[in-house]
Backbone as a ProteinNet text record, in pm:
[ID]
protein_1_A
[PRIMARY]
MNNFTLKKSYWLIVAFVSIALLSSCKSDDKNSPEYVGTWVATLTSTDNGNSIQMKDVMTLSESGFSDLYQVYNPRTNKYTDYIKIGGLLSVSGSTMTIKATEIGVSTFDLTTGYPTGSITTYKEGSSQFESLFTLSGQAKTQKSEYSIEGNKLTVKTDNNNDGDYTDADEIIVYTRI
[TERTIARY]
19613.8	19571.7	19564.2	19619.1	19614.3	19483	19461.9	19338	19317.4	19425.7	19415.6	19368.4	19419.7	19381.9	19235.2	19186.7	19044.9	18955.5	18991.6	18910.6	18910.2	19028.4	19038.5	18952.6	18956.6	18876.2	18727.7	18690	18550.2	18499.2	18575.5	18531	18528.3	18620.2	18617.1	18491.8	18457	18335.6	18211.9	18204.9	18091.5	18081.6	18192.8	18192.8	18146.9	18197.9	18160.7	18011	17958.9	17817.2	17731.3	17770.8	17695.2	17690.5	17807.2	17811.3	17725.8	17734.2	17654.3	17505.6	17464.7	17323	17277	17356.2	17318.2	17310.9	17404.4	17403	17279.4	17243.3	17126.6	16998.6	16993.1	16873.9	16859.7	16970.9	16964.7	16919.1	16965	16925.8	16778.2	16721.3	16580.2	16490.9	16546.7	16468	16440.6	16320.3	16292.4	16216.6	16230.2	16164.6	16016.2	15935.8	15791.2	15751.5	15644	15594.7	15560.8	15570.2	15550.9	15411.3	15311.1	15174.2	15149.8	15237.6	15218.7	15227.6	15128.2	15126.3	14984.9	14975.2	14844.7	14828.3	14713.6	14682	14550.7	14536.1	14411.7	14366.8	14235.5	14173.8	14058	14042.1	13927.7	13827.9	13704.6	13601.5	13482.3	13408	13282.1	13172.4	13068.7	12955.8	12831.7	12745.1	12621.3	12504.6	12420.1	12304	12184.9	12085.8	11965	11999.2	12097.9	12135.9	12229.9	12259.2	12351.3	12489.6	12591.7	12729.7	12781.3	12844.8	12899.4	13047.9	13130.5	13274.4	13311.5	13397.3	13440.4	13590.6	13647.9	13785.9	13783.4	13866.4	13883.5	14026.8	14042.3	14174.4	14195.3	14285.4	14307.6	14448.3	14453.9	14581.4	14600.5	14712.9	14742.3	14865.5	14855.3	14972.3	14997.3	15093.9	15122.2	15005.3	14924.9	14817.9	14682.1	14670.2	14543.5	14518.7	14397.2	14362.1	14262.1	14261	14160.2	14121.7	13993.4	13945.3	13846.3	13879.4	13796	13744.2	13612.9	13549.2	13507.8	13540.3	13504.2	13419.6	13322.8	13234.1	13266.7	13270.4	13296.6	13169.6	13182.4	13070.8	13096.2	13021.6	13045.7	13017.6	12939.2	12911.4	13032.3	13113.2	13231.9	13361.4	13351.8	13470.1	13568.8	13516.6	13600	13541.9	13630.2	13586.5	13555.2	13445.9	13402.2	13398.7	13447.2	13445.4	13301.8	13285.7	13152.6	13139.2	13226.9	13223	13364.6	13375.9	13505.7	13491.3	13581	13583.2	13725.6	13738.9	13870.9	13868.7	13987.9	13991.7	14125.3	14119.5	14237.6	14272.8	14401.9	14451.2	14547.9	14532.7	14632.7	14664.6	14789.9	14835.5	14910.2	14877.8	14947.4	14970.5	15096.1	15126.9	15065.8	14983.5	14918.5	14772.3	14735.1	14598.3	14595	14506.6	14487.7	14349.2	14341.1	14212.6	14190.8	14077.3	14043.2	13921.9	13922.1	13809.1	13772.8	13656.5	13612.2	13579.1	13630.1	13599.5	13536.4	13525.8	13454.8	13408.1	13297.7	13241.9	13169.9	13171.7	13099	13054.3	12947.1	12893	12871.2	12899.7	12883.8	12737.3	12719.4	12587.1	12567.6	12444.5	12415.3	12358.7	12394.3	12337	12197.6	12094.7	11957.3	11920.9	11988.8	11960.5	12019.9	12146.9	12214.8	12205.8	12186.4	12184.7	12322.7	12425.6	12563.2	12610.7	12708.3	12764.5	12831.9	12829.1	12895.5	13042.4	13079.7	13216.9	13236.7	13134.1	13140.4	13098.9	13198	13173.4	13189.3	13089	13098.2	13114	13217.3	13238.2	13183.6	13142.8	13085.3	13167.5	13192.8	13276.6	13196.8	13270.3	13213.6	13140.4	13023.9	12944.6	12833.3	12844.8	12738.2	12625.1	12505.1	12390.7	12407.4	12470.7	12493.3	12588.2	12692.1	12786.7	12712.8	12633	12557.7	12461.1	12390.5	12294.2	12361.2	12475.1	12544.6	12594.3	12645.4	12689.7	12571.7	12460.3	12341.9	12295	12290.1	12248.4	12345.1	12475	12575.3	12577.3	12535.1	12539.2	12679.5	12778.5	12916.1	12940.3	13036.2	13077.5	13171.5	13164.9	13254.3	13396	13408.6	13539.8	13547	13655.9	13673	13814	13823.6	13952.9	13969.8	14089.4	14120.1	14256.2	14273.1	14404.3	14463.6	14593.2	14654.8	14788.9	14828.6	14961.1	15006.4	15137.2	15195.4	15295.9	15283.6	15378.9	15412.1	15533.2	15572.7	15491.5	15423.2	15340.6	15192	15162	15023.7	14994.8	14884.5	14834.5	14703.8	14698.6	14576.6	14513	14385.6	14311.7	14193	14184.9	14075.7	13993.4	13864	13773.8	13649.8	13620.5	13502	13381.4	13325.8	13219	13093.6	13061.9	12938.6	12964.6	13088.5	13126.2	13087.4	13107.5	13077.2	13202.7	13315.9	13437.9	13523.4	13486.4	13569.1	13575.3	13650.4	13663.2	13613.2	13511.2	13465.6	13351.2	13298.2	13184.1	13232	13140.5	13173.1	13236.2	13336.4	13403.9	13473.5	13504.4	13577.2	13728.4	13772.7	13915.4	13934.2	14014.5	14042	14192.8	14236.2	14378.4	14400.7	14486.3	14520.6	14658.9	14681.9	14813.3	14864.1	14991.5	15051.7	15062.3	15022.1	15037.1	15133.1
13613.4	13509.6	13568.7	13496.7	13549.6	13511.1	13567.2	13549.3	13402.2	13332.7	13192.5	13106.1	13131.6	13056.2	13078.9	13203	13232.7	13156.5	13157	13085.7	12936.1	12883.3	12741	12706	12788.5	12766.2	12773.7	12871.2	12888.9	12762.1	12708.8	12591.1	12466.3	12457.6	12344.6	12349.7	12470.2	12486.5	12451.9	12503.2	12473.7	12323	12257.4	12112.5	12038.5	12076.6	12012.3	12027.6	12148.8	12174	12094.3	12090.7	12016.9	11868.5	11812.9	11670.5	11643.7	11731.7	11714.4	11719.5	11814.7	11825.2	11703	11659.1	11541.9	11418.4	11403.9	11287.9	11289.4	11406.4	11412.4	11389.6	11437.4	11413.5	11265.9	11200.6	11059.8	10976.6	11010.7	10931.2	10953.7	11068.5	11094.6	11024.9	11002.6	10938.8	10794	10750.7	10608.9	10571.3	10450.3	10406	10387.9	10459.6	10443.4	10315.7	10252.6	10135.5	10173.1	10075.6	10098.4	10151.9	10119.9	10163.4	10310.7	10373.9	10513.6	10603.1	10689.3	10780.8	10805.9	10870.4	10899.9	10816.7	10755.1	10661.3	10703	10680.1	10716.3	10603	10582.4	10485.9	10555.9	10530.8	10583.6	10469.2	10495.1	10392.4	10437.5	10341.4	10371	10294.2	10365.5	10304.7	10324.4	10226.5	10238	10244.6	10347.5	10366.4	10396.2	10310.1	10326.1	10345.9	10269.8	10277.5	10392	10478.8	10590.5	10554.6	10578.6	10556.7	10681.9	10661.2	10772	10745.9	10841.4	10829.9	10887.3	10813.4	10858	10839.4	10918.4	10899.6	10868.8	10774.1	10739.1	10778.2	10884.1	10933.6	10894.9	10798.2	10745.4	10782.9	10842.2	10877.5	10791.3	10720	10629.8	10677.6	10679.2	10703	10572.9	10571.3	10448.4	10406.4	10502.9	10467	10529	10590.8	10653.5	10653.7	10689.5	10697.9	10810.3	10857.9	10952.5	10906.6	10892.5	10844.6	10946.6	11004.6	11106.7	11054.2	11046.1	11006.8	11134	11138.6	11252.8	11203.2	11283.9	11250.5	11341.6	11283.4	11361.3	11433.7	11563.1	11644.4	11678.8	11617.8	11642.4	11787.5	11858.4	12000	12088.1	12053.1	12134.3	12065.4	11938.1	11857.3	11848.8	11843.3	11834.9	11732.4	11683.6	11598.3	11687.3	11656.1	11733.3	11641.1	11691.4	11613.9	11573.4	11445.9	11392	11333.9	11238.7	11175.6	11170.2	11196.7	11186.7	11102	11004.3	10917.3	10917.8	10925.7	10922.9	10837.1	10796.8	10717	10653.1	10538.8	10467.6	10354.7	10325.8	10219.4	10133.3	10003.3	9912	9808.7	9766.8	9672.3	9559.4	9437	9318.5	9228.5	9211.7	9132.8	9197.9	9123.9	9178.5	9213.8	9224.7	9261.3	9403.3	9481.5	9621.7	9633.8	9691.6	9712.1	9861.7	9909.3	10050.8	10060.3	10163	10190.5	10337.3	10361.3	10498	10569.8	10691.9	10773.9	10906.2	10929.6	11047.4	11022.1	11086.7	11074.7	11204.2	11236.7	11354.9	11336.5	11404.2	11399.8	11543	11566.1	11699.4	11742.2	11872.1	11926.9	11917	11931.1	11918.7	12048.4	12075.6	12188.8	12144.6	12211.1	12169.6	12186.1	12275.3	12296.7	12186.1	12152.3	12053.6	11912.1	11898.6	11766.3	11711.2	11789.1	11745.3	11796	11725.6	11772.8	11909	11989	12119.7	12109.1	12000.8	11983.8	12033.3	12092.9	12142.7	12029.4	11975.7	11860.3	11900.2	11867.6	11878.7	11736.9	11713.6	11579.4	11569.7	11449	11421.5	11313.5	11332.2	11241.9	11121.6	11014.5	10893.6	10927.8	10869.4	10895.3	10995.9	11076.7	11173.7	11103	11156.7	11095.3	11104.1	11212	11226.1	11117.2	11088	10982.3	10849.9	10817.2	10691	10687.7	10796.8	10802.7	10784.2	10852.8	10842.7	10701	10634.2	10496.1	10403.7	10426.4	10345.1	10360.6	10485.3	10510.8	10451.9	10456.6	10408.9	10257	10188.6	10043	9987.6	10073.9	10029.7	9996.3	9907.6	9876.2	9986.2	10016.7	10118.4	10065.2	9934.3	9869.7	9767.5	9773.3	9680.6	9623.5	9495.4	9430.5	9405.5	9432.3	9411.4	9346.1	9268.2	9217.2	9319.3	9344.5	9439.1	9387	9436.5	9407.5	9529.2	9545.7	9657.7	9602.1	9648.6	9612.8	9739.4	9788	9913.7	10028	10102	10214.7	10178	10047.6	9999.6	9935.5	9975.6	9918.8	9846.9	9717.8	9641	9611.5	9649.5	9628.3	9537.3	9427.1	9330.7	9329.8	9358.9	9363.8	9280.1	9186	9101.6	9176.5	9266.9	9355.8	9283.8	9171	9101	8975.7	8958.8	8847.6	8710	8689.7	8558.2	8472.5	8519.9	8440.6	8455.7	8548.6	8569.2	8717.4	8746.3	8884.5	8896.6	8816.7	8812.2	8907.7	8973.1	9062.8	9201.9	9280.6	9415.8	9498.5	9572.2	9667.3	9603	9472.9	9409.6	9411.8	9437.4	9452.5	9588.3	9673.2	9806.8	9822.2	9869	9892.9	10042.8	10089.1	10230.5	10255.1	10378.1	10421.1	10528	10518.2	10617.7	10751.7	10858.9	10992.2	11075.2
-1091.5	-1181.9	-1322.6	-1419.5	-1555.9	-1623.6	-1741.8	-1816.6	-1855	-1891.8	-1931.2	-1813.2	-1695.5	-1576.5	-1542.5	-1557.7	-1532.2	-1628.8	-1757.4	-1857.1	-1828.4	-1792.6	-1763	-1640.5	-1538.5	-1417.9	-1449.9	-1532.8	-1572.8	-1641.4	-1737.8	-1812	-1723.8	-1629.8	-1536.4	-1450.2	-1404.8	-1323.5	-1406	-1530.6	-1619.1	-1640.8	-1669.1	-1692	-1566.6	-1451	-1324.6	-1297.5	-1313.4	-1288.8	-1387.3	-1514.8	-1616.1	-1583.5	-1545.7	-1510.9	-1387.4	-1289.3	-1167.3	-1198.8	-1283.3	-1319.2	-1397.3	-1494.5	-1572.7	-1484.9	-1394.6	-1305	-1216.4	-1162.6	-1074.4	-1152.9	-1278.1	-1359.5	-1390.3	-1425.2	-1457.1	-1338.6	-1219.5	-1103.5	-1068.3	-1106.9	-1081.6	-1183.7	-1303.4	-1408.2	-1370.8	-1399.4	-1388.6	-1513.6	-1551.6	-1673.5	-1647.8	-1723.6	-1713.4	-1785	-1740.8	-1813.1	-1957.3	-2044.1	-2187.5	-2221.4	-2140.8	-2169.5	-2137.2	-2059.4	-2020.4	-2144.7	-2162.1	-2275.3	-2322.3	-2437.3	-2496.6	-2622.5	-2632.6	-2740.1	-2805.7	-2935	-3004	-3095.9	-3099.5	-3191	-3259.9	-3387.2	-3461.7	-3476.4	-3437.3	-3435.6	-3519.5	-3569.8	-3637.5	-3566.2	-3526.3	-3457.6	-3543.6	-3545	-3621.7	-3524.8	-3543.6	-3458.4	-3547.8	-3543.7	-3627.2	-3774.4	-3822.9	-3963.4	-3997.4	-3901.3	-3924.7	-3872.6	-3953.4	-3910.1	-3841.1	-3726.4	-3649.5	-3631.5	-3676.2	-3658.2	-3522.4	-3451.8	-3319.2	-3305.3	-3215.9	-3173.7	-3025.9	-2986.6	-2846.5	-2811.4	-2734	-2694.3	-2548.7	-2527.2	-2393.8	-2347.2	-2227.7	-2168	-2043.7	-2041.8	-1931	-1855.7	-1724.1	-1638.9	-1563.8	-1475	-1401.7	-1313	-1266.4	-1173.1	-1207.2	-1324.5	-1359.9	-1509.4	-1545.7	-1687.4	-1708.7	-1830.7	-1876.9	-2016.5	-2040.9	-2169.7	-2224.3	-2338.9	-2401.1	-2533.7	-2544.6	-2670.1	-2742.7	-2872	-2954.8	-3071.9	-3113.2	-3223.7	-3341.3	-3460.5	-3580.8	-3624.5	-3646.6	-3693.7	-3840.8	-3933.8	-4076.3	-4118.4	-4039.9	-4073.3	-4050.9	-3950.6	-3919.7	-3962.1	-4002.9	-4036.8	-3920.2	-3798.1	-3678.5	-3581.7	-3495.2	-3385.5	-3265.4	-3197	-3080.9	-2959.2	-2845.5	-2722	-2688.9	-2650.3	-2625.4	-2484.1	-2449	-2316.7	-2261.9	-2131.8	-2066.4	-1940.7	-1928.1	-1811.1	-1756.5	-1626.6	-1564.4	-1440.8	-1397.7	-1276.6	-1250.8	-1184.2	-1137.8	-1233	-1242.1	-1328.3	-1249.1	-1260.2	-1204.4	-1311.6	-1314.3	-1415.8	-1346.7	-1386.7	-1338	-1458.5	-1495.5	-1614.6	-1736.6	-1809.3	-1928.7	-1902.9	-1773.9	-1738.3	-1683.9	-1740	-1702.2	-1639.5	-1520	-1454.1	-1437	-1486	-1468.3	-1377	-1293.8	-1205.5	-1225.9	-1281.9	-1308.2	-1178	-1165.8	-1048.2	-1088.8	-1220.9	-1270.3	-1412.9	-1447.7	-1582.1	-1616	-1743.8	-1790.2	-1933.7	-1969.2	-2105.2	-2151.2	-2277.3	-2334.8	-2337.7	-2330.7	-2361.1	-2512.1	-2559.2	-2701.5	-2755.7	-2880	-2951.8	-2996.7	-2948.7	-2978.3	-3124.8	-3194	-3335.9	-3422.1	-3397.7	-3481.8	-3427.1	-3296.3	-3234.3	-3205.2	-3233.6	-3207.1	-3071.7	-3012.8	-2885.9	-2903.6	-2798.1	-2802.1	-2764.5	-2696.5	-2650.1	-2508.1	-2451.1	-2313.8	-2218.9	-2146.9	-2060.6	-1914.2	-1836	-1690.5	-1638.2	-1556.2	-1502.9	-1360.6	-1327	-1195.6	-1126.6	-1000.5	-921.7	-872.2	-849.2	-791.2	-661.8	-643.6	-524.2	-547.7	-653.2	-681.6	-756.1	-745.6	-814.2	-966.2	-1015.3	-1159.3	-1210.4	-1131.6	-1167.6	-1183.4	-1083.9	-1086.3	-1204.4	-1228.9	-1339.8	-1474.9	-1494.8	-1623.8	-1648.4	-1546.3	-1565	-1588.5	-1522.3	-1545.6	-1690	-1738.9	-1877.5	-1979.4	-1948.7	-2044.3	-2055.5	-1949.7	-1951.4	-1932	-1908.2	-1888	-1741.7	-1720.2	-1583.8	-1535.1	-1407.5	-1349.4	-1335.7	-1322.7	-1316.4	-1429.1	-1506.1	-1617.3	-1616.8	-1646.6	-1667.1	-1815.1	-1862.9	-2004.1	-2016.9	-2121	-2158.1	-2254.7	-2240.8	-2332.5	-2380.4	-2497.8	-2551.5	-2630.6	-2637.5	-2710.5	-2810.4	-2933.1	-3037.6	-3114.3	-3098.7	-3161.7	-3102.9	-3189.4	-3142.5	-3136.2	-3130.5	-3125.8	-2989.9	-2930.7	-2805.9	-2838.9	-2813.7	-2836.8	-2701.8	-2687.1	-2562.2	-2593.5	-2517.7	-2534.4	-2406.3	-2419.9	-2305.1	-2335.9	-2250.9	-2266.8	-2209.7	-2289.7	-2242.9	-2196.2	-2259.3	-2222.4	-2138.7	-2093.3	-2004.3	-2057.6	-2188.9	-2246.2	-2266.1	-2215.2	-2218.6	-2342.7	-2431.3	-2550.7	-2587.4	-2691.9	-2740.2	-2884.2	-2919	-3057.8	-3088.3	-2987.3	-3009.1	-3050.4	-3104.2	-3151.2	-3040	-3074.8	-2986.5	-2866.8	-2873.6	-2764	-2784.8	-2906.3	-2934.4	-3000.3	-2936.4	-2990.1	-3002.9	-3118.6	-3142.6	-3145.3	-3054.4	-3041.2	-3100.6	-3142.7	-3190.1	-3094.9	-3058	-2967.6	-3041.7	-2971.6	-3031.7	-2947.3
[MASK]
+++++++++++++++++++++++++++++++++++++++++++++++++++++++++++++++++++++++++++++++++++++++++++++++++++++++++++++++++++++++++++++++++++++++++++++++++++++++++++++++++++++++++++++++++

């Protein structure tokens, strides 16, 4: 076999392998739902006349979610992890249902009063899980209406079950990151 034939055979093999790999990758790929990804919203909460800046970083998969709330610390000019909730996600049409299966809250720096960012999470069924949800006043399962336009995810949750989304913090607009 001459040198030209070897080079030609080599490139044919490379081309064949590349096409085979690309074809197998394409057949493994499936289109994820549009809501899958990481989303962030910046929120301001008022407590006893003090404004608190927060970030809500929500990561959605096809069947699960993780929601991390961070609090802005003006002393460090950084956001610090505060509360983390995770669990199951199901979607039907434009309705998203989340069921929390774990929750955690940061420890606090006793000197500054700010969260340290060190979060221990507790699983559903533990007494800590139940206590944290009781203290938070949040439902363990929530249904929300959602819509996506470009890189914006709008989530509407009727937190007080009054039949509308007009109350504070019932409509949150996230940006995909």
